[in-house]
C-alpha positions, 0 to 999 in steps of 0.5 A: 456064630459071630462074623469073622473077618473072612470072606462070606461062605456057604456052610451047611450046619444042622442041630440036634437037640440044641448042640450046632454041627458045622460040615467040615468039608476035610474030615467029610463029616459033621463036628461040634460047632465052637467058636474056634471050630467056627473059625477053623471052618472059615480058614478052610474054606478061605484055603480051599475057595479063595487061595485055592489050595487043592482040598487033597493038601488039606489035613485037620486037627491030627496028633503030633508029638514035640519032645514025646509029648502029644500035641495037635495041630489045627490045619496044615496045607503040604506041597505035593512033596508031601512037606508042610508049606503052611502051618495054622493055629486057629483061637476063638475070638474071644482069644487074642493073640499075643506072644504065647499064642506065637510062641505055641506055633512056634513051638509046633514048627520046630518039629513040623517044618512049615514054610509059612505060619498062620495065626488068627482068632478069625478076627485078626490074621498073623501071617509069617515066613521063617527065615532059616538063613537068619533065624528069625520070622518075616511078618506078610500080608498073605499066604502066596499060594504059589507052591 
């Protein structure tokens, strides 16, 4: 798989009949290793092993509804009180981080109300915080880890 703009992590990968799988430490199972999943697993490892978020506060690929339409987020990190601290949107490395991608996570966040957002394709990472008072996003160099 392609080298990404994250620290080096050790992954458990297996293959069966030309299909590769990667072990997801959050879902506690092997999942098909697609380019987007490669990015998602790097983000998960980054959150756990670099940023030191508690694994029990991280959730992956859960469905929710926006105006009655079923959507699925990539990753969320919860606060101890159950509110969402961080919402992450992962794209495969070949997908550019465009305004459309950012609009997607912003729409999701209207429903989920995360304090921080991360959009990444594994090569480029965009971190931001919602400034509710001024109704704008503040772009950040990284995600703070203090709740």
